[in-house]
Structures are given as structure tokens and as C-alpha cells.
LOFI-766555 format. One line per 2 residues: for each residue y, z, x of N, C-alpha, C. Coordinates in nm, 3 decimals, padded with zeros to 5 digits. Example, Ala and Ser with C-alpha at 12.3 -4.5 7.8 and 13.67 -1.06 7.14 Angstrom:
-00.569 00.780 01.319 -00.450 00.780 01.230 -00.330 00.780 01.320 ~ -00.225 00.708 01.285 -00.106 00.714 01.367 00.003 00.787 01.290
//
This chain:
07.060 12.720 21.170 07.062 12.783 21.218 07.144 12.908 21.153 ~ 07.200 12.860 21.083 07.280 12.957 20.940 07.180 12.965 20.844
07.060 12.932 20.851 06.977 12.955 20.733 06.862 13.069 20.823 ~ 06.829 13.074 20.985 06.798 13.152 21.022 06.874 13.265 21.050
07.003 13.285 21.046 07.095 13.399 21.024 07.056 13.463 20.903 ~ 07.093 13.401 20.788 07.065 13.454 20.691 06.936 13.528 20.655
06.819 13.445 20.702 06.692 13.504 20.622 06.669 13.661 20.743 ~ 06.733 13.676 20.828 06.739 13.760 20.964 06.783 13.902 20.863
06.730 14.006 20.879 06.796 14.152 20.836 06.918 14.133 20.909 ~ 06.938 14.143 21.065 07.107 14.144 21.076 07.174 14.073 21.053
07.169 13.938 21.008 07.235 13.857 20.925 07.290 13.853 20.777 ~ 07.193 13.942 20.686 07.232 13.970 20.556 07.327 14.090 20.576
07.301 14.184 20.654 07.394 14.291 20.706 07.520 14.281 20.726 ~ 07.523 14.135 20.816 07.648 14.118 20.862 07.710 14.032 20.737
07.666 13.964 20.709 07.713 13.866 20.563 07.783 14.040 20.457 ~ 07.691 14.092 20.420 07.693 14.233 20.347 07.854 14.289 20.389
07.851 14.320 20.511 07.936 14.377 20.575 08.107 14.330 20.579 ~ 08.097 14.160 20.611 08.196 14.117 20.624 08.259 14.104 20.473
08.164 14.055 20.365 08.168 13.978 20.197 08.257 14.181 20.151 ~ 08.178 14.270 20.234 08.232 14.383 20.170 08.414 14.427 20.202
08.435 14.407 20.309 08.577 14.393 20.368 08.655 14.311 20.333 ~ 08.608 14.194 20.333 08.723 14.098 20.237 08.726 14.177 20.064
08.659 14.211 20.015 08.667 14.267 19.882 08.770 14.436 19.884 ~ 08.735 14.475 19.990 08.821 14.562 20.037 08.984 14.580 20.068
09.015 14.440 20.177 09.124 14.420 20.162 09.229 14.388 20.017 ~ 09.128 14.310 19.936 09.170 14.250 19.814 09.246 14.399 19.713
09.144 14.477 19.699 09.156 14.622 19.665 09.252 14.695 19.717 ~ 09.290 14.697 19.824 09.400 14.789 19.856 09.553 14.705 19.817
09.542 14.548 19.814 09.682 14.475 19.776 09.674 14.474 19.624 ~ 09.532 14.446 19.572 09.546 14.488 19.422 09.595 14.641 19.388
09.573 14.752 19.433 09.619 14.870 19.384 09.795 14.889 19.418 ~ 09.826 14.827 19.533 09.936 14.808 19.551 10.027 14.745 19.425
09.975 14.635 19.400 10.046 14.578 19.301 10.008 14.647 19.159 ~ 09.932 14.709 19.139 09.917 14.813 19.009 09.997 14.861 18.998
10.025 14.935 19.093 10.146 15.080 19.123 10.278 15.069 19.079 ~ 10.280 14.922 19.069 10.429 14.851 19.041 10.460 14.852 18.872
10.369 14.889 18.798 10.370 14.946 18.672 10.444 15.072 18.628 ~ 10.494 15.160 18.707 10.538 15.240 18.742 10.690 15.246 18.745
10.731 15.091 18.787 10.869 15.049 18.780 10.950 14.984 18.631 ~ 10.861 14.976 18.576 10.871 14.920 18.443 10.804 14.784 18.407
10.815 14.744 18.253 10.751 14.587 18.211 10.813 14.512 18.286 ~ 10.960 14.496 18.294 11.007 14.414 18.342 10.955 14.349 18.496
10.974 14.445 18.590 10.908 14.415 18.665 10.802 14.430 18.707 ~ 10.685 14.462 18.638 10.526 14.435 18.648 10.482 14.275 18.577
10.543 14.288 18.480 10.523 14.155 18.467 10.623 14.017 18.510 ~ 10.739 14.056 18.641 10.754 13.970 18.698 10.689 13.969 18.845
10.640 14.046 18.902 10.490 14.043 18.967 10.385 13.978 18.906 ~ 10.351 13.997 18.800 10.233 13.917 18.753 10.247 13.755 18.747
10.384 13.744 18.752 10.454 13.594 18.713 10.437 13.536 18.870 ~ 10.493 13.606 18.959 10.536 13.584 19.106 10.347 13.490 19.134
10.269 13.622 19.120 10.136 13.573 19.179 10.094 13.456 19.171 ~ 10.159 13.394 18.979 10.085 13.263 18.938 10.166 13.158 19.029
10.305 13.172 19.071 10.338 13.095 19.123 10.385 13.101 19.283 ~ 10.284 13.135 19.352 10.293 13.186 19.471 10.246 13.060 19.529
10.331 13.012 19.662 10.287 12.910 19.731 10.356 12.758 19.682 ~ 10.411 12.789 19.593 10.522 12.709 19.510 10.646 12.634 19.610
10.689 12.507 19.642 10.663 12.439 19.558 10.497 12.361 19.596 ~ 10.476 12.416 19.757 10.370 12.366 19.825 10.244 12.361 19.714
10.213 12.456 19.641 10.095 12.455 19.567 10.147 12.412 19.402 ~ 10.057 12.400 19.343 10.099 12.404 19.211 10.075 12.529 19.121
10.144 12.538 19.029 10.111 12.687 18.933 09.978 12.699 18.977 ~ 09.929 12.883 18.962 09.795 12.959 19.008 09.704 12.859 19.125
09.747 12.770 19.168 09.672 12.704 19.293 09.628 12.819 19.354 ~ 09.719 12.944 19.431 09.691 13.021 19.536 09.594 13.158 19.514
09.650 13.181 19.319 09.604 13.248 19.287 09.433 13.206 19.218 ~ 09.368 13.095 19.180 09.267 13.049 19.205 09.198 13.051 19.323
09.305 13.049 19.437 09.194 13.020 19.575 09.143 13.169 19.597 ~ 09.222 13.280 19.597 09.186 13.395 19.583 09.068 13.432 19.499
09.051 13.370 19.361 08.966 13.431 19.249 08.866 13.368 19.376 ~ 08.844 13.269 19.395 08.724 13.150 19.434 08.686 13.208 19.578
08.744 13.299 19.664 08.711 13.358 19.766 08.635 13.506 19.726 ~ 08.709 13.553 19.674 08.663 13.684 19.568 08.526 13.671 19.496
08.515 13.564 19.429 08.355 13.522 19.378 08.232 13.526 19.508 ~ 08.279 13.438 19.591 08.210 13.405 19.695 08.162 13.571 19.749
08.299 13.610 19.785 08.260 13.741 19.833 08.176 13.857 19.796 ~ 08.157 13.824 19.653 08.066 13.905 19.550 07.966 13.873 19.540
07.899 13.734 19.566 07.798 13.657 19.517 07.719 13.726 19.636 ~ 07.766 13.707 19.765 07.739 13.691 19.875 07.690 13.834 19.877
07.748 13.920 19.842 07.768 14.111 19.874 07.659 14.147 19.787 ~ 07.621 14.097 19.641 07.561 14.124 19.591 07.384 14.086 19.596
07.427 13.937 19.670 07.234 13.913 19.665 07.217 13.926 19.801 ~ 07.296 13.965 19.944 07.259 14.035 20.048 07.196 14.152 19.996
07.243 14.242 19.941 07.222 14.395 19.893 07.079 14.386 19.861 ~ 07.056 14.274 19.728 06.944 14.317 19.645 06.822 14.258 19.736
06.889 14.151 19.848 06.753 14.122 19.872 06.716 14.192 20.001 ~ 06.793 14.296 20.045 06.786 14.377 20.164 06.720 14.494 20.079
06.758 14.516 19.978 06.688 14.626 19.928 06.558 14.558 19.869 ~ 06.502 14.470 19.838 06.395 14.419 19.841 06.308 14.431 19.955
06.348 14.378 20.077 06.271 14.394 20.171 06.241 14.524 20.248 ~ 06.321 14.610 20.167 06.303 14.753 20.225 06.191 14.770 20.158
06.177 14.807 20.007 06.083 14.823 19.925 05.955 14.761 19.958 ~ 05.965 14.663 19.996 05.799 14.578 20.081 05.768 14.675 20.197
05.850 14.697 20.291 05.806 14.729 20.472 05.791 14.874 20.373 ~ 05.819 14.943 20.274 05.756 15.097 20.208 05.740 15.105 20.052
05.631 15.072 20.072 05.553 15.047 19.947 05.572 15.189 19.859 ~ 05.509 15.262 19.926 05.527 15.414 19.884 05.647 15.504 19.910
05.661 15.605 19.822 05.807 15.691 19.862 05.767 15.786 19.999 ~ 05.900 15.829 20.076 05.854 15.942 20.171 05.798 16.030 20.130
05.706 16.096 20.183 05.668 16.258 20.142 05.783 16.322 20.122 ~ 05.864 16.359 20.183 05.977 16.451 20.230 06.117 16.300 20.226
06.214 16.366 20.138 06.325 16.299 20.125 06.458 16.320 20.275 ~ 06.511 16.235 20.334 06.572 16.282 20.435 06.677 16.368 20.381
06.694 16.471 20.507 06.773 16.582 20.439 06.937 16.538 20.433 ~ 06.973 16.458 20.513 07.089 16.425 20.539 07.155 16.309 20.447
07.073 16.295 20.362 07.147 16.143 20.299 07.232 16.207 20.189 ~ 07.357 16.154 20.221 07.484 16.200 20.136 07.445 16.091 19.993
07.526 16.183 19.885 07.506 16.139 19.726 07.537 16.034 19.749 ~ 07.639 15.936 19.806 07.696 15.799 19.810 07.578 15.716 19.862
07.496 15.757 19.973 07.378 15.711 20.033 07.312 15.636 19.899 ~ 07.266 15.745 19.836 07.127 15.770 19.748 07.163 15.708 19.640
07.321 15.672 19.556 07.386 15.591 19.457 07.460 15.486 19.494 ~ 07.405 15.409 19.567 07.489 15.284 19.609 07.445 15.164 19.554
07.282 15.188 19.504 07.283 15.059 19.422 07.327 15.065 19.282 ~ 07.304 15.231 19.217 07.353 15.211 19.101 07.501 15.195 19.098
07.577 15.241 19.182 07.754 15.242 19.208 07.748 15.064 19.203 ~ 07.688 14.985 19.272 07.673 14.833 19.259 07.667 14.749 19.151
07.579 14.819 19.082 07.543 14.778 18.910 07.684 14.828 18.835 ~ 07.698 14.934 18.829 07.790 14.973 18.755 07.928 14.901 18.806
07.956 14.878 18.900 08.077 14.793 18.925 08.082 14.634 18.931 ~ 07.948 14.567 18.908 07.933 14.434 18.845 07.932 14.395 18.695
07.891 14.534 18.691 07.910 14.508 18.461 08.100 14.515 18.464 ~ 08.167 14.651 18.508 08.287 14.670 18.540 08.380 14.519 18.566
08.329 14.457 18.663 08.429 14.343 18.663 08.411 14.234 18.562 ~ 08.299 14.251 18.494 08.290 14.134 18.397 08.378 14.198 18.264
08.389 14.339 18.268 08.430 14.392 18.106 08.586 14.395 18.163 ~ 08.640 14.373 18.292 08.769 14.417 18.354 08.808 14.261 18.317
08.761 14.139 18.346 08.809 14.008 18.357 08.853 13.968 18.193 ~ 08.687 14.042 18.106 08.684 13.934 17.931 08.822 14.029 17.883
08.833 14.222 17.947 08.983 14.291 17.863 09.130 14.237 17.945 ~ 09.118 14.200 18.042 09.283 14.170 18.083 09.311 14.055 18.137
09.226 13.934 18.186 09.255 13.824 18.208 09.206 13.686 18.123 ~ 09.123 13.741 18.053 09.078 13.647 17.905 09.121 13.665 17.770
09.096 13.854 17.774 09.135 13.891 17.629 09.061 13.924 17.544 ~ 08.923 13.872 17.577 08.812 13.837 17.506 08.810 13.988 17.435
08.785 14.088 17.516 08.761 14.219 17.449 08.878 14.320 17.450 ~ 08.953 14.261 17.455 09.075 14.354 17.459 09.107 14.373 17.328
09.169 14.525 17.327 09.238 14.586 17.197 09.365 14.613 17.191 ~ 09.383 14.585 17.071 09.557 14.580 17.023 09.631 14.473 17.041
09.559 14.332 17.077 09.627 14.184 17.032 09.658 14.131 17.189 ~ 09.566 14.073 17.241 09.624 14.050 17.383 09.726 13.943 17.393
09.881 13.957 17.449 09.965 13.888 17.471 09.955 13.816 17.634 ~ 09.975 13.686 17.616 09.927 13.572 17.736 10.088 13.588 17.780
10.113 13.641 17.955 10.205 13.633 18.036 10.329 13.792 18.023 ~ 10.226 13.887 17.948 10.265 14.022 17.957 10.182 14.130 17.961
10.139 14.140 18.132 10.019 14.216 18.154 10.077 14.381 18.136 ~ 10.162 14.413 18.121 10.227 14.538 18.154 10.166 14.596 17.996
10.225 14.493 17.909 10.165 14.530 17.776 10.041 14.533 17.758 ~ 09.978 14.475 17.809 09.819 14.464 17.795 09.746 14.561 17.886
09.767 14.629 17.982 09.747 14.739 18.066 09.752 14.852 17.918 ~ 09.892 14.847 17.874 09.909 15.024 17.817 09.795 14.998 17.710
09.754 14.867 17.672 09.674 14.873 17.520 09.568 14.945 17.565 ~ 09.512 14.903 17.671 09.385 14.898 17.716 09.370 15.076 17.747
09.456 15.124 17.803 09.443 15.241 17.837 09.493 15.350 17.734 ~ 09.524 15.325 17.611 09.545 15.381 17.533 09.459 15.397 17.437
09.331 15.369 17.462 09.209 15.359 17.414 09.130 15.467 17.472 ~ 09.044 15.531 17.426 08.933 15.683 17.505 08.873 15.576 17.569
08.813 15.489 17.492 08.668 15.422 17.583 08.784 15.264 17.708 ~ 08.853 15.268 17.688 08.888 15.183 17.838 08.927 15.270 17.898
08.997 15.411 17.910 09.030 15.498 18.014 08.846 15.547 18.078 ~ 08.749 15.585 18.008 08.626 15.605 18.045 08.564 15.499 18.149
08.569 15.382 18.063 08.481 15.240 18.134 08.566 15.258 18.272 ~ 08.711 15.220 18.298 08.799 15.228 18.406 08.777 15.364 18.507
08.783 15.459 18.478 08.748 15.584 18.542 08.655 15.612 18.599 ~ 08.559 15.570 18.528 08.412 15.580 18.565 08.334 15.493 18.692
08.458 15.345 18.639 08.432 15.230 18.778 08.508 15.302 18.906 ~ 08.591 15.351 18.856 08.667 15.367 19.015 08.650 15.485 19.050
08.572 15.576 18.985 08.493 15.666 19.096 08.365 15.607 19.164 ~ 08.296 15.509 19.095 08.213 15.436 19.175 08.225 15.395 19.302
08.320 15.302 19.259 08.438 15.198 19.374 08.436 15.333 19.477 ~ 08.488 15.442 19.474 08.503 15.547 19.559 08.414 15.567 19.671
08.288 15.603 19.576 08.182 15.657 19.633 08.106 15.503 19.753 ~ 08.150 15.378 19.683 08.051 15.280 19.727 08.125 15.271 19.884
08.308 15.257 19.855 08.394 15.280 19.983 08.341 15.355 20.081 ~ 08.330 15.464 20.043 08.302 15.579 20.163 08.174 15.543 20.239
08.090 15.498 20.188 07.988 15.504 20.250 07.998 15.347 20.326 ~ 07.981 15.223 20.236 08.014 15.126 20.275 08.131 15.060 20.373
08.252 15.144 20.381 08.292 15.137 20.525 08.227 15.177 20.608 ~ 08.184 15.272 20.648 08.099 15.325 20.766 07.984 15.239 20.782
07.936 15.230 20.715 07.827 15.103 20.729 07.853 14.993 20.770 ~ 07.988 14.922 20.717 07.967 14.844 20.762 08.061 14.822 20.920
08.101 14.924 20.957 08.131 14.963 21.065 08.028 14.933 21.186 ~ 07.911 15.012 21.164 07.789 15.016 21.217 07.703 14.894 21.252
07.728 14.793 21.139 07.653 14.689 21.140 07.751 14.576 21.231 ~ 07.888 14.576 21.245 07.939 14.505 21.326 07.982 14.565 21.436
07.919 14.626 21.495 07.917 14.718 21.612 08.052 14.781 21.666 ~ 08.112 14.818 21.539 08.241 14.918 21.591 08.215 15.079 21.602
08.112 15.112 21.544 08.050 15.253 21.527 07.970 15.274 21.677 ~ 07.990 15.404 21.694 07.963 15.478 21.833 07.954 15.634 21.823
07.907 15.690 21.927 07.902 15.820 21.865 08.083 15.896 21.898 ~ 08.110 15.862 21.923 08.282 15.853 21.979 08.343 15.876 21.870
08.332 15.774 21.824 08.402 15.700 21.696 08.326 15.709 21.531 ~ 08.226 15.728 21.587 08.180 15.813 21.410 08.257 15.928 21.340
08.289 16.046 21.381 08.406 16.130 21.336 08.506 16.062 21.277 ~ 08.572 15.985 21.356 08.698 15.865 21.323 08.671 15.801 21.225
08.565 15.727 21.240 08.504 15.592 21.109 08.482 15.695 20.997 ~ 08.415 15.802 21.004 08.395 15.921 20.846 08.520 15.921 20.797
08.572 15.966 20.918 08.718 16.044 20.844 08.828 15.893 20.780 ~ 08.804 15.806 20.834 08.902 15.685 20.781 08.858 15.650 20.634
08.694 15.640 20.643 08.616 15.605 20.495 08.614 15.669 20.388 ~ 08.682 15.842 20.430 08.666 15.956 20.328 08.847 15.928 20.294
08.929 15.881 20.372 09.068 15.837 20.317 09.095 15.756 20.243 ~ 09.046 15.622 20.308 09.063 15.523 20.230 09.005 15.488 20.104
08.879 15.598 20.089 08.796 15.607 19.947 08.882 15.690 19.878 ~ 08.956 15.775 19.897 09.025 15.865 19.813 09.173 15.784 19.773
09.219 15.739 19.845 09.355 15.667 19.855 09.321 15.563 19.736 ~ 09.223 15.504 19.727 09.241 15.404 19.616 09.172 15.428 19.520
09.065 15.546 19.505 09.049 15.636 19.404 09.178 15.672 19.308 ~ 09.255 15.789 19.388 09.403 15.787 19.315 09.494 15.679 19.318
09.496 15.586 19.403 09.563 15.474 19.361 09.552 15.423 19.203 ~ 09.416 15.379 19.180 09.353 15.341 19.103 09.371 15.415 18.931
09.338 15.525 18.991 09.324 15.593 18.859 09.467 15.657 18.798 ~ 09.582 15.625 18.869 09.717 15.633 18.891 09.733 15.622 18.733
09.684 15.465 18.725 09.760 15.395 18.619 09.724 15.421 18.477 ~ 09.565 15.451 18.432 09.534 15.495 18.326 09.618 15.633 18.305
09.604 15.731 18.409 09.701 15.843 18.376 09.804 15.827 18.345 ~ 09.891 15.772 18.396 10.022 15.743 18.375 10.063 15.725 18.213
09.939 15.581 18.149 09.934 15.564 18.028 09.923 15.701 17.942 ~ 09.794 15.766 17.957 09.766 15.841 17.898 09.891 15.998 17.898
09.960 15.998 18.002 10.051 16.100 17.968 10.163 16.080 17.968 ~ 10.202 15.941 17.883 10.297 15.912 17.822 10.445 15.872 17.956
10.383 15.885 18.093 10.476 15.836 18.189 10.481 15.698 18.177 ~ 10.363 15.602 18.184 10.371 15.428 18.128 10.358 15.428 17.995
10.458 15.375 17.906 10.477 15.340 17.765 10.523 15.221 17.745
//
């Protein structure tokens, strides 16, 4: 039954919608946590430590964090695979391009695929930069995320990579949130305007919230 659902277009769209919403919930929590950087190094580093001790003494050190990581990896893989397979299915069903482009196709709709690729590459860079420290500039300091964040956004390329990815994320959410609502049966003619407004507001708030961190470092508010 699971294989039958997965093989169907509706099944793949549902997997894509649910996995997208899981990632969206994480992004909201992640953005709120990131903004703690404005309260100083001590509070930001303590927050990062709290994430690793979450669930103690029932759970061991970093167990809760690893559960979140595993769920996110599953969501990202499911989202990417379903998106790729739906794209290939669409191309096979329409081997030649339309003579006339859809007049109302938004910029976000036309760039969803490229946006997904940009975000996928960014996730890899972000992990190597601020989690493992592999590509980190200025000397990675374990247990000192505040200092590591400041190091990253003290470089021009760190700011460019991050801001470009965040803008791609905003466009992705703007279209993806509304699309997920349609897939899960929440959308309707009477709700479409409200859903699109919610998608726009959510995308804007997340974009501003995430960009606020490198802007804070660049302007010297966070140092």
C-alpha cells in the first residue's frame, strides 16, 4: 500500500508537502534561536549548550539534537527525491515545451527547482562551516557558536552565500506553503487569498529574521 501511494503523483506531492512543513517548523524555531545572538555571547552560547542537553537526564547528551537532525535529514531527502521524481514525470508527460508560456506563472514558481538546488548546496556548506568547522574561516571554536557565527559573517563570501540562500529560501517558502496547502486539501476559492497572504508574510518574516544575523555582524551591532 505504501509503495502504491509513493508511486502515485498525489502520493509524491503529499510527501513533498508534509516534509516541507516539517522543515518549515524547524526553520521558524531555528530563526528564533538565531536571533538570540542579539542578546550577547553568553546567552547565545548557553542556548546552544541547552540544545545539546535537552531531555536530560532521561536522554543522554545531544540525543535530542540527533533526533531532530535525523528527522530533518529524512524530511530533506524525502522532499528532494519527491520533487525530482515529480519533475521527471512532468517532463516525460510533456517532452516539448509549451508554445506559449503561462502568463500568470510567478517568479517563485519558475525558480522553485533552482531554488531547491541552491538550498541543497547551502545546507552542505552551512554544516561544514558552523557544525563541523571544516570550511570555517578564522579558526573554529568548539562550544563557542557566537564566536563562530561572527567569524563567518566577518567575511564577504560568508555574507554573500548566506544572504543568497536566504533569499532563495524566502521565494521557496512563498510558493511552497501555498502549494502544500492545496495538496493537503486546505486550499479553496474562499481561502486562497488568505493562504497566499500567509505565505507572503511567513516568507518575509523568515527572510528578515535570518538576514538579521549577518546584517548585525556587518553593522557591528553583533561583534
